[in-house]
N, C-alpha and C positions, 0 to 999 in steps of 0.2 A: 297219461296225464292230459287233461283237457286244456286247450289253448283259449285264453280269454280274448273275446272280440274287442278290438279297440274302436271306439266311436270317432266320428269326425270332430276335430277340435274347432274351436272358435277361430283360431288363427287360420286354419285351412279354409274355412268358410269365407273369411275376410279376403284371403288371397284370391279365391275363385271370383268373388264379387268384384275385386279390383281388376282382375283380368278381363271379366265381362265388360266392365266400365271402359277400360282402355280400348277393347275391340269395338264397342259401340261408338266411342268417340272417333275412332279411325274410319269405321265403315259407314256410319250415318252420313257424314259430309260427302263421302264418295257416292253414296246412293242418291243423295240430293243433287249432286253435280250431274250424275248420269241422267236423272229425270229432267233436269233443266236443259241439258244438251238435247234430249229427245224433244222437249217442247219447242226449243229454239229451231231445231231442224224441221219439225212439223210446221211451224209458223212460216219458215222460209219456203217450204213446199207449197203452202197455200198461195204465197206470192207468185211462185212459178206457175201455178195453175191459172191465176189471174193473168199472168203474162202470156200464157197460151191463148187465153181469150182475146187479149189485145192483138196478138198476131193473127188470129182468125178474123177479127173485125177488119184489120188493115188489109188482109189478103182479099176479103170480100168486097170492101168498099173503097179501098185506096187511101184511107186515112184512119187515124186513131179516133175514138169516139169523143164526144164533147165531155168536158169536165162537169158541166151543169147545163141544162137546157133552159132557154128563155125565149119564148115566142108568143105571139098573139094567139088567143083561142077564138076561133071563128064563132063559136056559140055565145061567147061573152067577150066581145072585142074591147070592152072597157076594163076588163080585169088586168091587174098587173101581169106582165109577161113572166115575171119570176115565179108565178104559180106553177108553171110547168116543172121546173126545178129537178127533173129526172137526172140522176147521177150517172157517172161513168160506169159504176157497177151495174146499174139498171140497164144501161144501153148495151152492156156486154152479155145480157141474159141469154141471147140465142147461141152464145159461143162457149158456155161452160159445159164441160163434158158430163158432169155428174149432177147438174141442177136443172133437169128438164122442166120441173114445175115452174121455174121462173119464166119460162118461155110463154107463159100465159099472160104476162104483163101487157096491158094495153097502153102503149106509150103515145097513142094518138090523142089522149086527153091529158090535161094537166095532172100532176101529182095531187095538187090541192084544187078541188073544184068549187071552193068557197073560202070564206075568210076564217073559218074555224079549223083548227088542226085535225078535227075528225071528219072534215068534208073531203072525203076521198071517194072516187068512183066505185060503185059496188063491185065491179069486176076486179078491181085492184086491191080493195081493202084486205081480203084474206091473204093475198100474196105478199104485200109489203109488210105484213105483220110476222111473216115467217122468220124464224131464227135459222140462218143458213150456216152450217159448220164451216164452209169454205171461207166465210167472211170473219171468222173468229180465230184469234190466236189462242192456242191452248195454254199459254202462259198467263193469260188474264182470266177473269172470273167466268166468262162465257155465258152470261145471262142477259136477257133483255133489260134495257134501262128505260123503256117506254112501254106503255100498255097498247100503243097504236102501231108501233113499228118494230121490225127486227133490227138488232144492233150490228155494228161493224167495228173491227179493229183496224181496217185497212183504208188508207186514204191516198188520193192521187196528188201528185206534186204540181202546184201552180207555178213554181219557180222560186225566185229569191225573196219574194215578199215585198218587192218595190211598189211604189205608188201608194204607200200606206196600206199595204195588204189588199190591193184591188183585186177583184175577181174578173175584171175585164182586160183582155189583151195582155195577159201576164207573160213573163218570159220563160215559163216552163212548158210542159207538154199539155197541161189541162187547165182550162178556165171556161168561163161562160161562153157557150157556142163555139168552142175551139174545134178545129178539124185539122190537126197537125199531121203532116205527112212525113214519112221517114226522111225524105230529101230536105225537109225544113230543119232537121236536127243536125246542123253542121258541126256541132261539137262531137258528134258520134253517138250512136245508139248505146254503145257499151260504156259511155262516159256520162250518160245523162239519166238521172233517177226518174222513174215513172211513178212508183208507189213506195210507201213506207207504212209503218204501223203507228197506232196511237192507243193509249189506255182508255178504256171505257170510263165514262164519268160516274160520279158518286155524289151523294149528298142531296140536299133539297134543291128544287128548281126555283128559279126566279127569287133568289134570296138576297137580302141586303146585309146579311150577317157576314162580316169580314172573316170570321173564324173559318168559313168554308172556302176562303181564297187559297186553296191548296194547289200548287202547280201540277201535282201528280194527277189529280182527279177533277179539277174545276177549271173554269175560264172566266175572265173578267169581261164585262159587257159595257159598251158605250153607245150612245145614240149619235155620236159625232164621227163623221168620216171625212177624209181618209184618216186612218189611224196615225197617231203620234205617240211617242213614249209618254208624254205628259198626259194625254187623254186616257191612256191605258192605266197609268199610275193613279189617276184621280177617279177611276171607276168606282161606282157605289153599288153595282149590281153584279151578281155572279150566277152562272148557269141559267141565263135568261134566253128562252123560256124552256129549254130542254137540256138534258145532260149530254155531255160530249159523246159522240159515237152512237147517238140514239137511233139512227136510221141509215141503212145501206141504200135506200131508195132516193134519199135526199142529197142533192149535189151541192152542199154548202160547206163552209169552213168548220162548222160544228160537227160535221159528220164525215163526208167522203173527200174532203179537200184539206190540204195542209201546205206549208211552204218551208223554206230553209232560212227564213229571217233569223231564227235562233237555232242553235245547235241541238242535237238530240238530247232529250231529257233535261232541257234547260231548267235552271232554278227559277227563271222568270215565268210567271203564269201566262198562259195563252190569253190572247185578247181578241175579242170579236166586236165588230161594229155593224151598223145597218144603215142603208140609204132609205130615209123615210120620205123622200120627195114624192109629191103627188102629181107633179107636172109631167115627168117623163115616165110613161108606163113601162118602158123597156128597162129602166133602172130602179124603179120603186121596189123596196124591200130586198134589194141585193145586199148580200152579206160580205163584209170585208173581214180580213182576219190575219193575225200572226199566230198561227198554230204550229207548234213544234212536233216533230216525230218523237213519240214516246213509247216505251215498252216496260214490261216487268222483267225483261231479261237483264241480268247483271251486266253493267258496263256498256250497253249500246242498244242499237235497234237493227232490225232487218230492213233491207231495202231491195227493190227490184228495179233493175235498169231497163231502159227501153228495148234492149235486145232480149229481155226475158230472163236474164241471169240474176240470181239472188246473191246478195252480199250482206255481211254483218259490218256495220260501221260503229266505231266506238264513240263514247260520249266525249272523248278527248280529241276528236277530229279537229283539225285546224279550221276555224270558222270560214276562212277564205276558200279552202278546198271544198267544204260543205256547201257553200253558196255556189261555187263554180259547178258542182255536180248537179245543181238544180236547173241550170239554164240550158236551153236547147241550142242557142247560137251566140254564146258569150265570147267565144274565141279563146277560152282558157284551155290550158293543157292538162288540167287535173283529171285524175282517173282513180280507179280503185286499186289499192296496193295488193 
């Protein structure tokens, strides 16, 4: 007697589909979490590599590099000193283990050799345009946001953001022409933040459209300094004239500098101002800023302390603790938990 084959019923198919759906619902978030953990870890490792560069610079020269360079150019003594503007990342170029190509940077000439953003010395132009993996957090989009420069997610701490976000003589480790030595960091190297991360900018440049005033990707701009909350709130320009993080070579608040005036991933938009004075060439075009640490990691940001150790700081960090971690000699007892 022949046995009749029984087909698969609709109910059985639905059961299998339901089981697959449940497994997908369980496994997909776990996979995403694992990927984010890997991205966060890789981002922290980049900061450790920058920390090794800091240690190498200090060992060779006895101090940490400048946050941004400003000095007279002998060939054009009437030029604003801010045209030098080389960043801490640029000054660390001889000390990166895996980025030998950056060692060709000519820091004896200004970053900008003229008044146009494209006026860059021929020997430096192809180098400053490079996209350097070390300077990019894998959690962000990892693409240039400028046709002239290579981008960066990492910025050096100028401190608490006092003085209306001044870039001069700030209370952190890095500022214009800073040369901080380990002995100057009386709060302790392990309790003082040197670097953190920030999200690359997006949207149009130099826009007056308030729709692009997004704290995640944009910054407000004012021609009045020092910064005040009122001046920042009344800003009518955003992303002026470049997107956030547009250049690892440029040592200003839009790019390789930030401070702890606001907590990580603050809901308040970053604010940048500029000194337009034509009297003092040492201060003309200097950028002021209240730029927060920002990341696409859920819940916080990676930071690197002056001793080279990487930490993850949550968005809910106490504002007083966050500010204390930014100063080199504030006398606070705050540290990383």
